[in-house]
N, C-alpha and C positions, 0 to 999 in steps of 0.2 A: 503493498499498499502505500510507502515510502515512498518508491521508486516512480509509482505511479502519481502519485503528488494526490491521493486521497487521501481524508483523514480518518488515519488508520487507530483512535480510541472509541471512536464516536461508538461503534457498538459496546461497550462499557458505562456508555451514559445513563441509558433506561437501565441498567441493572446496580443497583448501590452494593459496593463492595468484594464485585466479581471484580476487579482489576487488582484488588490490593490481595486478594488469596492467589490470583493467577501470577501475578510477579512472585507472593514467597516462592512457589511450586516451581515456579521458575530458577527465581533465587538459591533455593537446596538441590539442584538436581545435582551438583558437583559435593555437596553435603551428603547425600545421598550414595557416593560409591559410584557413580557411575563413571568413566571413562570414555571420553568424547571425542571420537576422533579432529581432526583438523577443520575441513569444514562445519563440522557443528562447533567449535570453538568459535569458528568467525563468528558465525549467524550469529550463537551467544551473544560476542561483544556487540556485533551491531545491534541486535535485541536492546542491551544495553544503553547504549551511546542513544539508541533513537528515546531511550526511555529519560533518561538525564535533557537530551534537547526539546523534551515536551514538557517542562517543570512550567508552562503558563496550563497548562489543563489539571483540574483541581484531583483527576480521578487519578493522575498520574504522580502528583505534586508529593500526598501524602504519603505514599509506601518508598517512593525514590529517596525525598529528603532525608529520614532515618540513616541513608547511607553514609551522607556526609554532615550527621551531627557532630557533635562537639565529644559526643562518646568515640569518634573515630582516633580521639586523642589518645585514647590508651594505648595506640600501636608504638605512639612516636617510646622514644628510649627516654630515660629519664631527664637528662639533660636537655634534649633537644624540648621536652615536654615546657622546662622550667625555662629556657630560652623563650620559646612562643609564649610563655607568660607574661614573661617582664616586659615582651614586647608589645604586649596587645593588652594593658592592664587591664580593661574593659570586661572582659573574658576570666579573670580571676575570678571573680564573683561566681559568676556561671559554672566553673569546675567545681570550688568546693560545695556549690548546692547538690551539684552531680554525684560528686561523691558520697555529700551526707546521703542522697537519695538510694545510691548506691549500696553502702553499708547498711539502712536498715532493710532493705532488698536482697542482702547478705544472710539477715539475719532468720528469713524464710527457710524451711528446707527445698530442693530441687534447684535453687537460683545456683546460674552458672557465672562463673567467673568473668566482668567485664573485655577480658580480653578474648574469650571463647565463644561472647555471640558472634553469631552470624553478621550481626549487624554490625559489629564494630570491625571483624577480618574479613568481611566480604571484599572490600574495594582493595585495602592492599594486597589480597592474593590474586586479583583477578589484575592488576597492574604484574604482580611478579609473574603472572603467567605467559602474562601478553608480553614481557620484555624478555621473561625464557623461549616463547614461538621465536619472537623477533630476531634474538640474537642464534638461533640453531639456523629459522631459514638463511640470514645473510653467510651462517658458515658454510653450509652446505654448497648456497649458492659460489661463496667464494673458492669453494674445492672443485665447482665442477667446471670455472674458468680455468683454475689451474692443472686440470688435468686435459680439459679442452686446445690449453697452448703448447 
């Protein structure tokens, strides 16, 4: 639909919360241990790109924006986190509130550690996988050029 310049998310507007469920299901494909081939990984990445490029749509915005919230900062190294908080002092209070909320949640049974939550680790893992594929593709291309020479 994106290639045809047709509104891709319109089908989700009539049914409430269907996109959020669909997005979570797509997002958790790799969590289920499913191994994707290169074409599937490419389409998966394109779908995520289209989602992030469609934040103006309120049905898309809700589930997608959670992937880039302040919780994502749990993936930063402690030194980098301190540096970013010192550079963005307005976020210090928000970070402290987030930590307090997570401490309250941690007291409940079955709560996953912040760094292990899908919303926190999804984007870093997606970027890491993309870079690994890019490096392997470039090295295969270079090897092929050297063997042809």
